[in-house]
N, C-alpha and C positions, 0 to 999 in steps of 0.2 A: 541832311547831315545831323540835324538835331535829334532825329529819331534814332540814328545810329549811336550817338553819344548817350542818349537816354538808356538804350539797351546795354551799352558797355557799363554805365553806372549801376544799373540794376544787377548785372552779372557780378560786378565787383562786390556789391552789397550782399548778394546771396552767398558769395564765397566767404566773406567775413562772418556772416551769420553761421554758415556751416562749420567754419573752423572754431568759432566760439562754442557752438553746440557740441562739437567733438571734444573740446577741452573740458566742458562741463561733464560730459558723459564719462570721459576717462578719469575724471577726478583731479585734473591738473588746475582747474579753475573752480574755486570754492567761494564761500561767503567772505573768507578772509583775504582773498586775492585783491591786489591793488590794480588800478587801471594800468599802471606800467607793466605789471606782470601779464595782464591779459593782452596788452599790445605786443609784448614780446612773444607770447604764445601764438598770436595771430600772424606775426611776422615770420616766425619759424615754420608755422603750418603752411603759409603761402609759399615760402621758399621750397619746402619739401614737395608741395604739389607741383610747382613749376619745374622742379628738377625731375620729377617723375614724368611729366609731360614731355620734357626735352629728351629724356632717355628713351621713352617709347617712340617718339618721332624719329630718333636716330635709328632705332631697330627697324622700324617700318621702312625708312628710306634705304637702309642697307639691303633689306629684303627685296624691295622694288628694283634697286640697282642690279642685284644678282639676277633677278628674273629678266630684266631688260637685256643683260649681257647674254643670257642663255638664248633669248629670242633672236638676238642679232646673229649669234653663232648658227642657229638653226636656219635662219633666212639666208645667210651667206653660203651655207653648205647646200641648200636647195638650189641656189643660183648657179653653183659650179657644176651641178649634175647635168 
């Protein structure tokens, strides 16, 4: 369990570093930025990333559901023949 928590912590740390680096690259984080502004950028970036993941998961789930329905239709039509 400790190993799992360690990896979750490292993943979260990498995400924060990625979001901060992205903010620096885009210019929204500069030498004049306060800690509060950086924290807000990290929060917004994390929310955007999470939202994108949820949207993609829903798209994938819908696609899989449609394929499963098609497979069931094909299987039932084969059984009736």
